[in-house]
C-alpha positions as CSV (number, residue, x, y, z in Angstrom):
1,M,-3.5,-5.7,-21.8
2,L,-1.6,-2.8,-20.4
3,N,-4.8,-0.9,-19.8
4,A,-6.3,-3.9,-18.0
5,V,-3.3,-4.2,-15.7
6,Q,-3.3,-0.4,-15.0
7,A,-7.0,-0.5,-14.2
8,W,-6.5,-3.4,-11.9
9,F,-3.7,-1.6,-10.0
10,R,-5.8,1.6,-9.8
11,S,-8.8,-0.3,-8.4
12,A,-6.5,-2.2,-5.9
13,A,-5.1,1.2,-4.8
14,R,-8.5,2.5,-3.8
15,F,-10.3,1.5,-0.6
16,P,-14.0,2.1,-1.2
17,K,-15.4,-0.7,0.9
18,Q,-13.2,-0.9,3.9
19,S,-14.1,0.8,7.1
20,T,-11.8,3.4,8.6
21,A,-10.7,1.0,11.3
22,D,-9.9,-1.6,8.7
23,L,-7.9,1.0,6.8
24,R,-5.9,1.8,9.9
25,W,-5.1,-1.9,10.3
26,L,-4.2,-2.2,6.6
27,K,-1.9,0.8,6.8
28,N,0.0,-0.8,9.6
29,A,0.1,-4.1,7.9
30,Y,1.4,-2.6,4.7
31,V,4.3,-0.9,6.6
32,V,5.2,-4.3,8.2
33,F,5.0,-6.0,4.9
34,G,7.2,-3.3,3.3
35,I,9.8,-3.6,6.1
36,G,9.7,-7.4,5.7
37,T,10.3,-7.3,2.0
38,M,13.1,-4.8,2.4
39,L,14.8,-7.1,4.9
40,V,14.4,-10.0,2.5
41,S,16.0,-7.9,-0.3
42,L,19.0,-7.3,2.0
43,I,19.4,-11.0,2.8
44,W,18.8,-12.1,-0.8
45,F,21.8,-10.9,-2.8
46,P,21.6,-12.5,-6.3
47,G,21.0,-9.5,-8.6
48,W,17.6,-9.1,-10.1
49,Q,15.7,-10.9,-7.3
50,T,17.0,-8.2,-5.0
51,A,15.6,-5.5,-7.3
52,A,12.3,-7.3,-7.5
53,W,12.0,-7.5,-3.7
54,I,12.9,-3.8,-3.4
55,V,10.1,-2.9,-5.9
56,V,7.6,-5.1,-4.0
57,G,8.7,-3.4,-0.7
58,I,8.2,0.1,-2.2
59,G,4.8,-1.0,-3.4
60,W,3.8,-2.0,0.1
61,F,4.9,1.4,1.4
62,Y,3.0,3.1,-1.4
63,Q,-0.2,1.2,-0.4
64,S,0.4,2.3,3.2
65,A,0.6,5.9,2.0
66,L,-2.6,5.6,0.0
67,A,-4.4,4.1,3.0
68,R,-3.2,7.0,5.1
69,K,-4.4,9.4,2.5
70,E,-7.8,7.8,2.4
71,I,-8.1,7.9,6.2
72,R,-7.3,11.6,6.2
73,R,-9.9,12.2,3.4
74,R,-12.6,10.3,5.4
75,E,-11.7,12.2,8.6
76,G,-11.9,15.4,6.7
77,E,-15.4,14.5,5.4
78,T,-16.6,13.6,8.9
79,A,-15.2,16.9,10.3
80,L,-17.0,18.9,7.5
81,G,-20.2,16.9,7.9
82,A,-20.4,17.3,11.7
């Protein structure tokens, strides 16, 4: 079960089918979602829910970083191929 969950998260963290323009949009959307969940965690004070919202917000920021990394990788490939 743990391996299946880890495989799902790893495949979700990759962006093989999106175009670079879509990745730029996703990167910005992930930042907005991350900021939104952090704001919700500041508003929502009752204990473990706050921690859960913080973890979700950090996850959105991590997805944004992965999208940025993929964009840089693709731009490097096009620069090398040109």
